[in-house]
N, C-alpha and C positions, 0 to 999 in steps of 0.2 A: 345104219351100216357100220360094221366094225372093219377097221383096216389094221392088219398086223405088218409092222415094218421090221425087216431084218436089217440091222444097222450096217450102213456102208456110206462112205463119203460120196458126195455128188460131184458130177463133172459135166461141163458143157456150157452152152450159151443160152440165156433165157431173156425174153422180153416180157415184162409183166403185163397184165391186162390193162385196159383203159381205166382212167381215174374215175372211181365211183363218185367221189366228192364233186369233181368237176361236171360229170355227166348229169347228176341231180340238178345242178344249177343251170346248165345249158338247156335242159328240157323245160324247166319252169320258165326261164326267160323267153324261150321260143314259143311256149304256149301263150304267153302274155303279149306276144307281138301281133302286129297287124298284117300278117302275110304268111308265106310259106318259108320255113327255115330248113336247111339241110345240115344234119349232124352226122359226121363220119367217125368211125372207130368207137361206136357205142356198144358196150357189152351188156347184154340183158341179164345181169345177175338178178337175184330175187329182189334186192332193194331197188334197183333201177326199174325193174318190171312193175314194182308197186307204185313208184312215182308216176310212171307212164300210165298205168291203169287209172290212177286218181285224176290225172289231168284229162284223160278221155271222159271220165265221169262228169267232169265240170264243163265239158263241151269242146275241148280241143280235139283236133284230128291228128292221127299219126299213121304212117304207112312206111313199109320198107321198100326201097327202090334201089336196085343196083348196088347193094351192099351198104346203103346209107339209110338213115332214118329221116323222113320228111315230117315236119311238125306244122300243122295248120293252126295258126294262132287264133286266139279269141278276138284280138284287135279292138276295134271300136265298139264291139258288142258288150264290153265291160261297163257296168255290171250286168250280169245276166238275170233274167227272171225265170222262175220255174220252181219245181219241187226241190226240196232239200236232198242233195245227193248223199249216198252212203259211200264213204271213201275208206277202202280197206288198205291200210298201210303195211300189211304183213308184219315184219319185225323191224321195220326201218324207222329209227328215231329221226333221221334226217327228213324222211317223207312227212312224218307227222308234224314236226315242228316248222318245217318250211311252209307247209300248205295250210296251216290254220289261218294265218293272216290273208293268204291268197284266196282261200275259200270265202272268207268274210267279204273280201273285195269283190269277188266274182259273183257269188251266190247270195250273200247276205245271211245264209244259214246253211249249215252242213253238219253231217254226223261222221265221226271217225271211229274206226275200230282197228284191231290188230291182233297179233298172236304173241305167244311167249310172254316176256316181261314188258312188252312195249307199253301197255296202258298203265303200268306201274311206274314208268320213268317220269322224272320231274317235269311238271308243266306249270308249277307255281308262278314263275315270272310272267307268263301270259295271264294267268288267273288274276293276279294282283293288278295288272294293267287293265284287264276287262272290268274289274270292279270300279276302277277310276273312270273309265270311258263309257260306262253304262252298257257294256256288251254282256249278254247273258250266256251262261255256260252251265253244263251239268255233266257229270260222269257217273253213269249207272250201268251195271252189268257189262262192263267192258266197252261201253259205247260213250264217246264224248260228243255232246251236242253243243254247238256254238251258234249264236244268233245275234246279229247287229251289224252296224256299219262302222267301218274305220273312218275317223275324221282326222284331218290334218292337225298337226300340233306337236307337242313335246311328248316323247316317249322315253321314260327312264326305267331301266331294269338292271338287275345284277349281272355282271359279266363273269362270275365265277361258277355258274351252273352249267351253261352251254352257250357257245357262240351261235348255235342254230336259231335261237330266239331272235338274235339280231339279224341274221340272214333272212328269216321269214318276213320280218317287218321291212327290211330293205327292199325286198321284191315288190311289196305292195304299196308302200307310201309314195313313191314317185308318181303313181297314177292318180293320186288325189289332186284336187283342184288347186290347193295351196301348199306352201312349204311346210316341212316338218324337221324336227331335230330328234335324233336317236342317240341317247347318252347312256353310259354305264355308271352305275352307282358304286361299283367296286373296280378293282383292277380287271381289265378285260383280258381273259385267257383265250387261247386259240385265236389270237388276232389275225393270224395268217389265213384262217378260214373266212373271216369277215372280209379280208382284202381279196380273197378269191371270188367271193360273191360280187364285190364291187367291180372287179375286173371283168367278170362275165357280163354284168349289166352294161359296162362300157362297150363291150363288143356289140351289144344290141342298141346302142345309142342313148343309154340312160346314165346320167351323171350324178355323182355324189361327191362330197368333199369333207375331209377331216378338218375339224376346227378344234380350238381349245375346249369348247363345250361338248363336243361329240361329233357325230356325223351329220352334216347339213344335207338335207334332201330336198332339192327344188321340186315343187309340185307341177302338175299339168304336163308331165312328160309322156312319151310314148315309146314302147319297145318297137324297134324296127327289125324286120327279119334279117337273118344272117346265115352264112355258111361257114361252119367251123369243124375242126377236128379235135376230138378228145385226146388229151395227153395220156401217156402211160402213168400208172398209179404208183406214187412213191411209197404209200403205206403198205402196198403189197410187195413192192420191190424190197422193202426192208427185210422181209424174211429171207430172200435170196442173198442179200448183203450179209445177213447174220450167218447164213450157211458158209459163205465165202470167208467170213471172219473167223470161223471156228474150224477151218481145215479143209473145206470142200473147194474144189477147183471150179468155181462157178463165176462166169462173167455175165454181168447184167447189162443189157443193151437197150437202146430206145428211150433213155431217160434224158430229160431236159434239165440240166443243172442250174438253169436260170429260171426254172418254173417258180410260180408264186405259191405252189403247194408247200405248206409248212412242213410236211413230213420229209422233205428232202434233207432236213437236219440229221437224218440217220447217218449220213456220211460223216458229219462231225462227231456225232455220238460214237460212231465206230472208232474213229481216231482216238477219242478219249478212252474208250474201253480198252484199246490196245496200248494206252499210255504213250500216244504219239502227239506231237504238237499240232495245233490247228494251223491252217494255212495263214502265213503272215503273222503268226503269233496271236491271232484273234482269239478273244474269249466269248464274244457274242453276248446277247441279252439273256439267254435261257440256259446257259451251261456254265460250269466252273468247277474246279476240283475242290474236294473237301479239304479241310485244314489238316487232317491227320489220317493215318492209315487205320485199317481194321485192328481190333484189339489183339487178335491172335498173333503171336510172334512168328516171323517167317522161319520155315525149316531151313537148316543149314545147307542142305543140298537142293532146296526147292527154289522156285522162282521168287524174285524180289517182290515184296508186297507193296501195293500202292492203292490209293483210294480215289474213286471218281464219283462226284455228286452231280446228278443231272436233274434239273427242274423240268418235269414232264408236262407241266400245265398247258403249254402251248401245242403239244403234240402227243396227246394221251394215247392215241392208237398205236404208237411205237413201243409201248411198254412191253407187250408180249415178245416181239422179236428181240428187243434190247435185253430183256431178262434172260432169254435163252443164250444170247451172245455173252453176257456177263457171266452166266453160270458155267460156261465152257471156255473161259479165258483164265488160265492159271495165274494166280497172283493178284487178280483184280478183285477189289472190294467195291462193289457197285451199289450206290445209293440212288434209288429212283424216288424222288421226293415231290411233294405237292400233287399227289396222285389220288386224292379222295374221290374225285369225280368218276374214277374208274369203277367204283362200287355200283354205279347205276348204268352200266353198259348192258350188253346182252346177257352177261353174267356179272357177278361181283368180281371184277377182274383182279383186284388185289388178292382176294381169297382163292380164285381159281388158278391164277398164275402160281401162287404159293403151293397149292395142293398138287398140281400136276408136276411142277419141277421137283418138289420134295419127294413125290412118289418115284420119280426117275432117279433120285439119289442126290439131287442138288442141295446146297446149303442156302436156304432162303428164310429170312425172318420178315414176317408181316407186321406192320405197325398201322395205326389208324389212317395215315395218309402217305405212307411210303413203304418200299421194299428194300431190304438190305440183302445183298447176294454176294457170296464168296465164290470166286471162280475156281474150277477144277479142270483137270486135263480131260477126264471122261466121266461118264455117269454109269451106274450099274445097269439101269433099265430092268428088263425082265418082268414087267408089270403091265396091267391094263389101266389106262387112264380115261377119265370121262371128259369129253369136250365141253360138257355143260351147255350144249347147243350154241356154242360161241365159236364162230368161224376163226377168230384170231387165236383162240386157245388151241384149237385143232391144228392149225398151221404151226404154232409155236412148238407143240409136241412133236410134230413131224421133223422140224429142224433140229430139235434137241436129240431126237432119236438117232440122227446120223453119227453121234458121238457116244452112243450107249454101247455097253458091252454085251447086252442080251436083247432079244427082240422086244418091241414095244407095240402094244395094241391100243388103238385110239377108238373109243366107242363114240357113236354119234358123228362119225367122220363126214357124213353127207352135209353137215352144216356149213361147209366151206362154200356151198352154192350161194350163200347170202351175198358174198362179195367177189368170190374167185371160183366160178364153177369148174374150171379146168385145172385146179390146183393139183389134184392127184395125178392127172395125166401129165402135167408138166414135171412133177416130181419123178415120175417114171422115166420121162424122156431124159432126165439128168442122171439116170442110173439108179434111182431109188428102187429098192426091192420091197414090193408090197403085195399083200394078198387080201382081197376083198371078201367079206363075209356078210351076207344080208342078215339082218336081225330076224 
């Protein structure tokens, strides 16, 4: 589907959809529990539907009742006996990486498949562990087969590829009979997502503990059923904050500023992009201004130039909205660094962010592990851009289009269903002017 946007500023109040990251984790913990859990405010995006389908294929039950999702856990029947299930993960990297250890625990053998770039995305950290632990695996014709049993003990893997490998093992290891240790051989990136997994596990009665060596995981634990509400999603809210930061009169509601979701740092990133101080003068662990401004001298009658350097390694999903925000903030020289992992998302996001914003008329320089963006008042627009089947690229283009001078067409616009199925409807509710055209 193509969507053509006639540029106009947005106006109104919006509550983003439920957190996809939290919902994945709640579904898995509920499926591993020994009873019936009730989850409220679950949005069945394509990624969440994939996780739910896979859990059902492994033997968990699920039913919608009175606007809530009831999960019937596997409980004391772990491990299961039976044929190797085929688990279709769609395009969800979270589903695939979370469920590989879970499937080994529950089934002992499973096959995984998916669409798009999913089966090309890195799985090396698991494969190296499997070689050490005597677990067999093979990837052929887009189907990954894993077979073996997880054993308690020490698990070491790199933390600079994806935190999802850590989360997958965190779900499974507490159910083994003895204790385990999960440690990173590098600096652990996206640590907020690991802590989100640990928090979800605590809701279901499973304990873990950070130590100097890594995460200590007591064995012989059980997941208890729970009743929980999924929080609103900070990674989706970031697009509306970017719209507000670039001139639209948009108010974002329903967000928990105390949330453990790492993507809530978009508020601080926004302050930095606007050249405002952080609350209390804080600098934090993952942000800090660059030492010097952009090379281009400031125009005599233009905005004062300044530079902002943001380490995106802990919140890589925020790069598309932050890039649009920076591109439309006059005077801002935005450096989004430590971003190499974005090359293995639904698209090569360093390349596609650069391609789309450049096509709209932004000043973007792509380097191997960062983007350098010079802010402008408006962008020319007047082009068709390809979403590259990447939901965050499509939403980035829509936000940038609000400050373009000519209409913008987004090809493959239906890809937003991966995480935010009602994005275009919400865009219209805020006054966005769009025309849909089926391919």
